[in-house]
DRENVO-57514 format. One record per residue (C-alpha): residue in one letter; x, y, z. Coordinates in steps of 0.1 Angstrom, whole numbers, plus 5000, padded with zeros to 4 digits. Example, Ala and Ser with C-alpha at 12.3 -4.5 7.8 and 13.67 -1.06 7.14 Angstrom:
A512349555078
S513749895071
REM end
This chain:
X800442402944
X800742762954
X798643042951
X799843222923
X801143102890
X804843282882
X808643192877
X811843342883
X812643262849
X814143602824
X811043672805
X810643892776
X812943982743
X815643762755
X813843502760
X812443572725
X815443602709
X816843312722
X813843092710
X814643272678
X817843152673
X817242842685
X814742722662
X816842942632
X814043152624
X814043432600
X814743792607
X810743872601
X809543602627
X811643782653
X810644122643
X806743912641
X807843812679
X808944152691
X805644372678
X803444122694
X805644142726
X805044472726
X801444472725
X801644222749
X803644472775
X801144792766
X798344582773
X796844592807
X795944252823
X791944212814
X790144232853
X786544162863
X785444462858
X785844382823
X782644222808
X784144002784
X785943872816
X783543922846
X782943512847
X786443412845
X789043542878
X792343552866
X793543732897
X796443482904
X797843482872
X801143672867
X801343712829
X804443922827
X806843582845
X805143302826
X807443172804
X807442842775
X810042592779
X812442642746
X811742312721
X814142062723
X816541872699
X814741542702
X811941422724
X810141092723
X806741002717
X805040982754
X803440622757
X800640812772
X799941022738
X800840692715
X797240512714
X796040892704
X798240892675
X797840562660
X794740402665
X792840512635
X795840572617
X795040412585
X792240622584
X793840972586
X795641122557
X798041332577
X799341342618
X801041602638
X802241582677
X804141832699
X805041742734
X806042092753
X806342312720
X808641972702
X807741822672
X807441492686
X805641292653
X805041392620
X803241192589
X801441262560
X800841012531
X803241032500
X799241142474
X798841442497
X802441552494
X802441512461
X798941752455
X801141982472
X799542042508
X801442152531
X800842002569
X804142092594
X804842252624
X805342602625
X808942652627
X809542442594
X806442642581
X807842992583
X811042862574
X809542722538
X806342902532
X807143252545
X804943412517
X801843212530
X803143302567
X803143642562
X800043702540
X798043522565
X799143672601
X799344062582
X795444022578
X794443862612
X792344142639
X791344002671
X788744162698
X790844372713
X789344232749
X791943942742
X794444102733
X796744022764
X796643712756
X796543682718
X799843892720
X801343652746
X800543362725
X801943502696
X805243622707
X806143272728
X804543072699
X806742712701
X805742442682
X802342442664
X800342372633
X800642542601
X797942352570
X797642502532
X795742322510
X795942412474
X793442562451
X791142302437
X792542012460
X790241772483
X791341622515
X789541292513
X791141152544
X790741362574
X794341552593
X794941512632
X797541732651
X797641692691
X799541952714
X800141782745
X801641932779
X804141692801
X806841902818
X806542242805
X805142522828
X803642682797
X802142602764
X801542822737
X800142682706
X799442822674
X797542642644
X797642842609
X794642712582
X795142832546
X792142702521
X792742812486
X790242832464
X788042542461
X790142362487
X788242132511
X789941952539
X788641812577
X791241912608
X790941762644
X793042012665
X793941782702
X794941962732
X795741762759
X797841612788
X797841422815
X796441542850
X799341742860
X801241752892
X802042172891
X799142422881
X800242462844
X799342802818
X798042792782
X797743042758
X796642902722
X795343102687
X793842902658
X793743122623
X791542972598
X791343122564
X789342992536
X788843142504
X786243122480
X784242822479
X786642652505
X785542402526
X786442342559
X785542102591
X787642182624
X787142002653
X789042182686
X789241862705
X790541982749
X791241712771
X794041902789
X794641722822
X794141872859
X796142172871
X796142322834
X794542672830
X794042772793
X793243062772
X792442972735
X791343242708
X790043082672
X789343372643
X787843222610
X787843412583
X785243322554
X785743352514
X782743412492
X780543052491
X783042952513
X781242692539
X783342622577
X781942442601
X784142392634
X783142142666
X784442292699
X784941942723
X786242102756
X786341822783
X789341862802
X791642152824
X790842292855
X790142612837
X789042672802
X788143002786
X787743002749
X786943302721
X785443142689
X785043362658
X783543342625
X783643642602
X781643632571
X783243942554
X782643742516
X778343682501
X777643352503
X780143222535
X778343012556
X779742922595
X778042622614
X779542672653
X779142342668
X779842322704
X780342002734
X781442082768
X780941792799
X782841972831
X782641752867
X784741842900
X785742192906
X786242272865
X785742572850
X784742672815
X784342992797
X783443002765
X781943352740
X781343292706
X781343562675
X778843542645
X779943822624
X778443922595
X779944222579
X777844172546
X774344022531
X774043732517
X775743532547
X774543282565
X775443122602
X774242842630
X775442792660
X774642542690
X776242492720
X775642172745
X776942212781
X776441902802
X777441982842
X778341732866
X779241752907
X780642162912
X781242222878
X780542552865
X779942672829
X779543052811
X778643082775
X777943392759
X777143462727
X777143772700
X775643802667
X776244142648
X775344242619
X776844502606
X775244832585
X774644732548
X774844372557
X771144242543
X769843912534
X772243812567
X770843482576
X771843372615
X770743182644
X772143112679
X771442832704
X772942702738
X771242432754
X772542332799
X772042042811
X772642062847
X773241712869
X773941802905
X772642042928
X775942262932
X776942252895
X776242602879
X776042742842
X775243102832
X773843152795
X774043502778
X772943502741
X773343812726
X772344022688
X773644332676
X771644422641
X771944702623
X770344582587
X766344622588
X766144302563
X767543992580
X766743682602
X768243662633
X767343462663
X768643282694
X767843092727
X768842982752
X767942692778
X769042582814
X767542312830
X767941982852
X767241652839
X764241542827
X762341342856
X759841172827
X762341052808
X764140952842
X760840782850
X760340642814
X763940442813
X763940372852
X760240202845
X762239922816
X764339832845
X767440072841
X769240192872
X769540582880
X773240602871
X773040412840
X769440612831
X770940982835
X774240862813
X771940772785
X770141092788
X773641282795
X774441102759
X771541192740
X772141512749
X775041572737
X775041352705
X773641532677
X776641752678
X779241482682
X777241342649
X777541622631
X781741582625
X781941402589
X784841202592
X784340842606
X787340802626
X787741122640
X784141132653
X784440792668
X788040912686
X785841192697
X782241042708
X784740762727
X786341032747
X783041222755
X781740822763
X784440732784
X784241102803
X780341042811
X781040702823
X783140822848
X780441052861
X779641002897
X775641062890
REM end
């Protein structure tokens, strides 16, 4: 594996045009990609002198030379992905799966189709629902600190999920989408969720791969748009294999009296950096932001969360739990921002880090920016090793040290996993977390 991730393949507008032709995209999509590419080329690659990027070194990346694979006409569902797809099939309302940007599996129950639920690939959605897509992407406004990566992801997006739930429709069974990397040098998943007024749904967005023989790049975006009274539970499940360097930006815009629960589960990748934003821009909006990270080996995680209250009478709550073993590293930075006039906003933020090895390292930087004088706004953070009293208690009852530490880690992470509402998804995610904990060399 080289120290620099590059390719000699052609890049830029020619490639974007080739992707558009291959996918038979409408002209407006090509214009959208071109505009994103223009922003990408005009934006400098972030360096460690920028606070947002100070803890993650990307100097080895030559972003201008990275290209996505053009989706294939047909590709079989890989054997290693089949258990994820088929376990719990009877307990989900629909499943999508992509490999290297190619749609390889698609299912949605007839009852949901009859209710008008759209759950399909990005390339199919831009053909069939252009008005929905245009309205959604025109309102997206990302943090400039991530502009380079989000513009790149939008210019090169191949594969990705679009979910539209019509007004008043409640999807009782969860939906799941998997975006996998296998042979591509770079992947660019794009998720768009649009909930109309009083719509309700749970979506698991899985990003995964086996361990990769070559260094692989990924840049993804997720746009979550909640209408008035809508309720969304969004689970971002990241289990990329070794070799993946993945950058993710998720932005949710909450309408009046809507309720968003996001659960970020990060287990994989050699390097993973994610920004997770909730924009509470209408009264009565509620955002619960939860996170579970478990790192080992030389894994590097960098998470940045934003709870942005632009109006008053809004509520946000955050709990981010991180466990690190061996030489793993985690940086967490969180921002609660209360804008002028957002009176009666209520916000809380807490990051807890459990360090299992003397060589593991965790950093935590919670921040508040408050420009209103009638709010409730607090935060907290901890970094600590395993509690020796807990270890002594468990070992005094006959438990081996390794099993005792494993039980403590499971108990530390479980409160977040318990908040995944759909039993099938909770069991699947919980099993993956348990499997990784069980492999730990405590």
